[in-house]
MITOR-947643 format. One record per residue (C-alpha): y, z, x; residue number from 1; residue in one letter. Coordinates in steps of 0.02 Angstrom, whole numbers, plus 32768, in hexadecimal, padded with zeros to 4 digits. Example, Ala and Ser with C-alpha at 12.3 -4.5 7.8 and 13.67 -1.06 7.14 Angstrom:
# MITOR-947643
> Y / Z / X / k / r
> 7F1F / 8186 / 8267 / 1 / a .
> 7FCB / 8165 / 82AC / 2 / s .
This chain:
# MITOR-947643
> Y / Z / X / k / r
> D8B9 / E91D / FAF8 / 1 / m .
> D907 / E978 / FA64 / 2 / k .
> D962 / E910 / F9E2 / 3 / v .
> D9C7 / E941 / F948 / 4 / l .
> D9E8 / E8BE / F8C1 / 5 / i .
> DA79 / E8D5 / F848 / 6 / r .
> DA5D / E868 / F7AE / 7 / a .
> DA63 / E87D / F6F2 / 8 / d .
> DA0A / E835 / F65B / 9 / a .
> DA38 / E845 / F5A3 / 10 / s .
> DA2C / E7EE / F4FD / 11 / s .
> DAD9 / E7A5 / F51D / 12 / q .
> DACC / E76C / F5D2 / 13 / i .
> DA11 / E744 / F5CF / 14 / g .
> D990 / E76E / F653 / 15 / i .
> D9AD / E6E2 / F6D0 / 16 / g .
> DA04 / E74C / F755 / 17 / h .
> D977 / E7CC / F757 / 18 / v .
> D8ED / E749 / F752 / 19 / m .
> D92B / E6E7 / F7E8 / 20 / r .
> D944 / E78A / F847 / 21 / c .
> D893 / E7BE / F81A / 22 / l .
> D856 / E71C / F868 / 23 / t .
> D8B0 / E743 / F90A / 24 / l .
> D877 / E7F9 / F902 / 25 / a .
> D7C2 / E7C3 / F8EE / 26 / r .
> D7CD / E758 / F98A / 27 / h .
> D824 / E7DF / F9F0 / 28 / l .
> D7A7 / E863 / F9BA / 29 / t .
> D716 / E7F2 / F9EA / 30 / a .
> D75F / E7EC / FA99 / 31 / h .
> D771 / E8A7 / FAAC / 32 / g .
> D819 / E8D1 / FA5E / 33 / a .
> D83B / E962 / F9E9 / 34 / e .
> D8A4 / E926 / F955 / 35 / v .
> D8FE / E989 / F8CF / 36 / a .
> D96E / E952 / F83F / 37 / f .
> DA0C / E9A0 / F7F8 / 38 / a .
> DA2A / E969 / F743 / 39 / c .
> DA92 / E9A4 / F6B2 / 40 / r .
> DA32 / E9DD / F618 / 41 / e .
> DA7A / E956 / F5A8 / 42 / l .
> DA26 / E91D / F506 / 43 / p .
> D99A / E8AB / F53F / 44 / g .
> D992 / E8EF / F5F1 / 45 / h .
> D8F8 / E8C5 / F657 / 46 / q .
> D8DC / E96D / F6AD / 47 / l .
> D827 / E97B / F674 / 48 / a .
> D7FF / E8CB / F6B2 / 49 / r .
> D84B / E8F4 / F75C / 50 / i .
> D7E8 / E995 / F768 / 51 / a .
> D748 / E93C / F733 / 52 / d .
> D764 / E8C4 / F7C4 / 53 / a .
> D759 / E959 / F839 / 54 / g .
> D810 / E96E / F867 / 55 / h .
> D879 / EA0B / F864 / 56 / g .
> D8FB / EA14 / F7D9 / 57 / v .
> D9A5 / EA67 / F7D5 / 58 / f .
> D9DA / EA6D / F71E / 59 / a .
> DA97 / EA68 / F70E / 60 / l .
> DAFA / EA9A / F671 / 61 / p .
> DB1D / EA0A / F5FA / 62 / a .
> DBD8 / EA25 / F60F / 63 / q .
> DC4C / EA71 / F68F / 64 / g .
> DC99 / EA50 / F738 / 65 / d .
> DC2D / E9E4 / F7A9 / 66 / e .
> DC5A / EA3E / F849 / 67 / l .
> DC35 / EAE7 / F7FC / 68 / a .
> DB8D / EAA3 / F7C3 / 69 / a .
> DB6A / EA67 / F874 / 70 / l .
> DB91 / EB12 / F8BE / 71 / k .
> DB17 / EB60 / F843 / 72 / a .
> DA87 / EAFD / F88E / 73 / l .
> DA6C / EB7A / F91C / 74 / s .
> DA0C / EAFE / F988 / 75 / p .
> D9E1 / EB81 / FA0A / 76 / g .
> DA1E / EB9F / FABC / 77 / p .
> D9DE / EAFA / FB01 / 78 / d .
> DA24 / EA8C / FA78 / 79 / g .
> D9EC / E9D6 / FA70 / 80 / f .
> D9E3 / E944 / FAE8 / 81 / d .
> DA21 / E8CA / FA63 / 82 / w .
> DA76 / E8D4 / F9BA / 83 / i .
> DA67 / E839 / F94E / 84 / i .
> DAE9 / E822 / F8C5 / 85 / v .
> DAC4 / E7A9 / F836 / 86 / d .
> DB4B / E7D1 / F7B8 / 87 / h .
> DBE0 / E76E / F776 / 88 / y .
> DC42 / E80E / F758 / 89 / g .
> DC40 / E84A / F80D / 90 / l .
> DCA8 / E80F / F8A0 / 91 / d .
> DCE8 / E840 / F94C / 92 / a .
> DD25 / E8EB / F913 / 93 / r .
> DC76 / E922 / F8E0 / 94 / w .
> DC26 / E8CE / F976 / 95 / e .
> DC9B / E925 / F9F2 / 96 / r .
> DC70 / E9CD / F9A5 / 97 / a .
> DBB6 / E9A5 / F9AF / 98 / a .
> DBBE / E98F / FA6B / 99 / r .
> DBB5 / EA4B / FA82 / 100 / q .
> DAFD / EA3B / FA53 / 101 / w .
> DAD0 / E994 / FAA2 / 102 / a .
> DB09 / E931 / FB3C / 103 / p .
> DAE7 / E88C / FAE5 / 104 / r .
> DB1C / E84B / FA39 / 105 / i .
> DAD9 / E7B0 / F9E3 / 106 / m .
> DB28 / E763 / F949 / 107 / v .
> DAD2 / E6EE / F8CE / 108 / i .
> DB54 / E68E / F86A / 109 / d .
> DB6D / E5F3 / F800 / 110 / d .
> DC27 / E5F6 / F7DB / 111 / l .
> DC8E / E5F4 / F87E / 112 / a .
> DD1A / E64B / F820 / 113 / d .
> DD37 / E6EE / F880 / 114 / r .
> DD42 / E737 / F930 / 115 / v .
> DCA7 / E785 / F97F / 116 / h .
> DC89 / E7F7 / FA14 / 117 / d .
> DBDC / E7BD / FA49 / 118 / c .
> DB75 / E77F / FADB / 119 / d .
> DB0B / E704 / FA7A / 120 / l .
> DB34 / E6A6 / F9D9 / 121 / l .
> DABE / E63E / F970 / 122 / l .
> DAEE / E5C1 / F8E9 / 123 / d .
> DA53 / E55D / F8BA / 124 / q .
> DAA9 / E4E7 / F842 / 125 / n .
> DAAF / E42B / F856 / 126 / y .
> DB6E / E432 / F84F / 127 / t .
> DB79 / E4BA / F8D5 / 128 / a .
> DBCE / E498 / F97B / 129 / s .
> DBFC / E4F8 / FA17 / 130 / v .
> DCB0 / E4BF / FA02 / 131 / a .
> DCBF / E511 / F956 / 132 / a .
> DC9D / E5BD / F9A2 / 133 / y .
> DCE6 / E5B0 / FA50 / 134 / r .
> DD8D / E5FF / FA21 / 135 / a .
> DD38 / E684 / F9B5 / 136 / l .
> DCC9 / E6D6 / FA3A / 137 / v .
> DCE1 / E71A / FAEB / 138 / p .
> DCE3 / E699 / FB76 / 139 / e .
> DC3B / E6D4 / FBBB / 140 / a .
> DBE3 / E6CB / FB11 / 141 / c .
> DB55 / E64E / FB07 / 142 / e .
> DB57 / E5E5 / FA68 / 143 / i .
> DAB8 / E59C / FA1F / 144 / l .
> DAE3 / E517 / F99F / 145 / a .
> DA79 / E4A9 / F930 / 146 / g .
> D9CA / E4A0 / F8E3 / 147 / p .
> D97B / E498 / F990 / 148 / r .
> D98F / E555 / F988 / 149 / h .
> D957 / E56D / F8D3 / 150 / a .
> D8FB / E612 / F8BB / 151 / l .
> D84F / E5E0 / F87D / 152 / l .
> D7A4 / E630 / F883 / 153 / g .
> D718 / E5D9 / F8E2 / 154 / e .
> D6BD / E5B0 / F83F / 155 / a .
> D744 / E530 / F813 / 156 / f .
> D70B / E4C1 / F8A3 / 157 / r .
> D667 / E495 / F84E / 158 / q .
> D63E / E3E3 / F819 / 159 / a .
> D646 / E3A6 / F765 / 160 / r .
> D5A0 / E3A7 / F708 / 161 / a .
> D545 / E2FF / F6F6 / 162 / p .
> D57A / E2AB / F655 / 163 / g .
> D610 / E31C / F637 / 164 / a .
> D68B / E28B / F63F / 165 / e .
> D62D / E22C / F5B8 / 166 / a .
> D61E / E2C1 / F543 / 167 / s .
> D698 / E2EC / F4B7 / 168 / r .
> D69E / E3A4 / F4E6 / 169 / r .
> D74E / E3EC / F4DD / 170 / v .
> D77D / E492 / F52E / 171 / l .
> D816 / E4E6 / F4E1 / 172 / v .
> D872 / E57B / F52E / 173 / s .
> D927 / E5B0 / F525 / 174 / f .
> D915 / E659 / F579 / 175 / g .
> D8EC / E708 / F53E / 176 / g .
> D973 / E718 / F4B9 / 177 / f .
> D9B9 / E66D / F488 / 178 / d .
> DA58 / E6A6 / F433 / 179 / q .
> DA87 / E5ED / F41F / 180 / a .
> D9F7 / E5CE / F3A5 / 181 / g .
> D9B7 / E536 / F405 / 182 / m .
> D8FE / E564 / F3F7 / 183 / t .
> D901 / E55A / F33A / 184 / l .
> D964 / E4B7 / F33D / 185 / k .
> D8E6 / E46C / F3B5 / 186 / t .
> D84E / E49B / F34E / 187 / l .
> D8A1 / E45A / F2B0 / 188 / q .
> D8C0 / E3B5 / F30B / 189 / a .
> D80C / E3AD / F349 / 190 / l .
> D7CC / E3BB / F296 / 191 / e .
> D806 / E308 / F27D / 192 / g .
> D7A6 / E2C1 / F313 / 193 / i .
> D6F3 / E28A / F2FD / 194 / d .
> D65F / E2CB / F35F / 195 / d .
> D6B5 / E34D / F3CD / 196 / v .
> D667 / E3EA / F412 / 197 / q .
> D6EA / E472 / F428 / 198 / v .
> D6EB / E50D / F495 / 199 / q .
> D783 / E57A / F476 / 200 / c .
> D7B8 / E612 / F4DB / 201 / i .
> D83A / E684 / F48A / 202 / a .
> D858 / E73F / F49B / 203 / g .
> D844 / E7AF / F404 / 204 / q .
> D8FC / E7DA / F412 / 205 / a .
> D929 / E725 / F3EC / 206 / t .
> D991 / E72C / F34A / 207 / p .
> D92A / E6A1 / F2F8 / 208 / d .
> D880 / E6E9 / F328 / 209 / f .
> D840 / E702 / F276 / 210 / a .
> D872 / E651 / F248 / 211 / a .
> D819 / E611 / F2E5 / 212 / l .
> D77A / E66C / F2B4 / 213 / q .
> D77E / E622 / F205 / 214 / a .
> D79D / E572 / F244 / 215 / l .
> D715 / E576 / F2CA / 216 / v .
> D697 / E5B9 / F24C / 217 / a .
> D6A3 / E514 / F1EC / 218 / r .
> D661 / E4AB / F27C / 219 / w .
> D5B0 / E4C6 / F2C1 / 220 / p .
> D5D8 / E47D / F36D / 221 / r .
> D673 / E4E6 / F388 / 222 / w .
> D67E / E592 / F3D8 / 223 / e .
> D704 / E615 / F3F2 / 224 / l .
> D6FE / E68F / F484 / 225 / q .
> D777 / E71D / F4A8 / 226 / t .
> D752 / E71E / F562 / 227 / f .
> D6D6 / E6C3 / F5D2 / 228 / v .
> D693 / E6E9 / F680 / 229 / h .
> D65A / E636 / F69B / 230 / d .
> D6F8 / E5D0 / F684 / 231 / l .
> D6D2 / E55D / F71A / 232 / p .
> D629 / E531 / F6CF / 233 / r .
> D679 / E50A / F628 / 234 / r .
> D6FB / E49F / F67F / 235 / m .
> D672 / E444 / F6DD / 236 / a .
> D620 / E413 / F638 / 237 / n .
> D6BC / E3DF / F5D8 / 238 / a .
> D707 / E332 / F5C1 / 239 / a .
> D7B6 / E370 / F59A / 240 / l .
> D81B / E410 / F5AD / 241 / f .
> D8AC / E439 / F538 / 242 / v .
> D91C / E4C6 / F572 / 243 / g .
> D9C1 / E505 / F5B6 / 244 / a .
> DA1D / E4E2 / F658 / 245 / g .
> D9F2 / E584 / F6B1 / 246 / g .
> D96D / E5B5 / F72E / 247 / g .
> D8E1 / E551 / F6DD / 248 / t .
> D941 / E4B4 / F711 / 249 / t .
> D8FD / E4CA / F7C2 / 250 / w .
> D850 / E4FE / F78A / 251 / e .
> D836 / E461 / F723 / 252 / r .
> D881 / E3F4 / F7AC / 253 / a .
> D809 / E43A / F82E / 254 / a .
> D778 / E420 / F7B6 / 255 / m .
> D7A8 / E36D / F792 / 256 / g .
> D7B9 / E396 / F6DA / 257 / l .
> D831 / E323 / F67B / 258 / p .
> D8AE / E384 / F615 / 259 / s .
> D92E / E37D / F58C / 260 / l .
> D9BA / E3F8 / F5AD / 261 / c .
> DA38 / E44F / F53C / 262 / v .
> DAB8 / E4C6 / F588 / 263 / s .
> DAC1 / E571 / F536 / 264 / v .
> DB4D / E5B9 / F5A4 / 265 / a .
> DBEF / E572 / F5E8 / 266 / d .
> DBB8 / E587 / F69D / 267 / n .
> DB22 / E513 / F67E / 268 / q .
> DB88 / E47D / F646 / 269 / v .
> DBC5 / E435 / F6EB / 270 / g .
> DB1B / E441 / F73F / 271 / n .
> DAC0 / E3F6 / F6A9 / 272 / a .
> DB3C / E366 / F69D / 273 / e .
> DB2E / E33E / F756 / 274 / a .
> DA70 / E33E / F753 / 275 / l .
> DA71 / E2CA / F6BC / 276 / a .
> DAEF / E255 / F70D / 277 / r .
> DA80 / E243 / F7A5 / 278 / d .
> D9E0 / E227 / F742 / 279 / g .
> D984 / E2CC / F74E / 280 / f .
> D976 / E2F8 / F695 / 281 / h .
> D9B8 / E2CE / F5E8 / 282 / l .
> DA4B / E33C / F5B5 / 283 / y .
> DA83 / E349 / F501 / 284 / l .
> DB1B / E3BA / F51B / 285 / g .
> DB4B / E46C / F4EA / 286 / p .
> DADF / E4C0 / F466 / 287 / a .
> DB69 / E4C6 / F3E4 / 288 / a .
> DB77 / E408 / F3E7 / 289 / q .
> DABC / E3E2 / F3DC / 290 / v .
> DA73 / E3B9 / F332 / 291 / t .
> D9BF / E3BB / F2F6 / 292 / v .
> D9C9 / E2FF / F2D6 / 293 / a .
> DA0C / E2DF / F385 / 294 / g .
> D983 / E348 / F3D2 / 295 / l .
> D8FD / E2ED / F36F / 296 / r .
> D93B / E243 / F3A5 / 297 / l .
> D948 / E276 / F45D / 298 / a .
> D89D / E2C9 / F465 / 299 / m .
> D845 / E23B / F40B / 300 / a .
> D897 / E1BF / F481 / 301 / g .
> D861 / E21E / F51D / 302 / l .
> D7AE / E236 / F4DF / 303 / l .
> D7A3 / E17A / F4C3 / 304 / d .
> D7F1 / E14C / F56B / 305 / d .
> D772 / E173 / F5F2 / 306 / a .
> D7D5 / E113 / F676 / 307 / e .
> D872 / E17C / F65E / 308 / l .
> D80F / E21D / F661 / 309 / r .
> D7BC / E1E7 / F704 / 310 / q .
> D868 / E1C3 / F74F / 311 / q .
> D8A6 / E271 / F71F / 312 / f .
> D808 / E2BF / F768 / 313 / a .
> D812 / E263 / F80E / 314 / a .
> D8CB / E284 / F827 / 315 / r .
> D8B7 / E33C / F7FB / 316 / g .
> D831 / E357 / F87E / 317 / q .
> D89A / E2FE / F901 / 318 / c .
> D929 / E375 / F8D9 / 319 / l .
> D8C5 / E419 / F8D2 / 320 / v .
> D830 / E431 / F945 / 321 / d .
> D80D / E4E6 / F911 / 322 / g .
> D82C / E52F / F9BF / 323 / l .
> D8D8 / E577 / F99A / 324 / g .
> D8A0 / E62C / F991 / 325 / t .
> D852 / E620 / FA3D / 326 / q .
> D8F1 / E5D3 / FA83 / 327 / r .
> D95C / E65F / FA3C / 328 / v .
> D8E4 / E6E3 / FA7E / 329 / a .
> D8E9 / E694 / FB2B / 330 / d .
> D9A6 / E6A7 / FB2D / 331 / h .
> D990 / E75C / FAF8 / 332 / f .
> D91E / E783 / FB88 / 333 / q .
> D987 / E729 / FC0A / 334 / r .
> DA29 / E77D / FBD7 / 335 / l .
> D9D5 / E827 / FBD5 / 336 / l .
> D992 / E80A / FC85 / 337 / k .
> DA40 / E7D6 / FCBE / 338 / d .
> DA87 / E877 / FC77 / 339 / a .
> DA04 / E8DE / FCD0 / 340 / q .
> DA28 / E887 / FD76 / 341 / h .
> DAE1 / E8AC / FD61 / 342 / e .
> DAB9 / E966 / FD5D / 343 / q .
> DA70 / E963 / FE0E / 344 / f .
């Protein structure tokens, strides 16, 4: 099976689209698929990371017409079996054009705000529903909605480490760029909480990176990493996660890791609010409204409330079992087989 993934990453839009597609690509490759990515060369692109993961890369110009960029891919005479589109800027027009290279199109979306021409659509958010997309996709399109289908690697199904719940170890990550400045706010807030051990993950392109380095250097039990290959292990050993409302929402839920969430993009707000309302995490609101003092009060309260953290952990694992990637891949294989049968 040959698959092309169209997704972008940049300092403005973050790396979430590419990272969740890499998770799916890793699973498909392990089961015999050949996966390539088509990405624009935007500031902060992840082309090297994709190539390091063993996937083919089509580097598209940073600007220009999307359909012209697609035609420049030259996928070869056999094309692809699937094209996966994970991009808020693309819709049915692009997807219809892409069918000349693939009989099947999959869309990964979070917004339900535009028409798609696809055979399979995934929205892994808690607020997602089949009804929200039904009028936006062809009648025959299969819709996968909700965290049951969250794209997670197998490592996020591991158990928490003994004693993690009783520790005061805080894991902080707001993505690879953190244009909202939440990482610095969080570390400043943690300075006022006694006896905490802090592990912070922030890309070097984060605007506040120098300030983060200086702050972490003042505390012997704190560390700052630009990238880690063992995030599940670190999650397994933490008592609390502080981060945004993107893809790590499902990772920490599957791990049973209690979390404090701050939304750093408009499209994260509804999902984060709904999860908080139903008792899955503590949500403080959009980044612009969150203060250092408010963060300090909320984190100190959670660290001192083992019962609430245990409730968040248990509910999260009931919501996300970590098998979503396998479920999505199973739909892939079945729809591809159906297409092959239709040819005979």
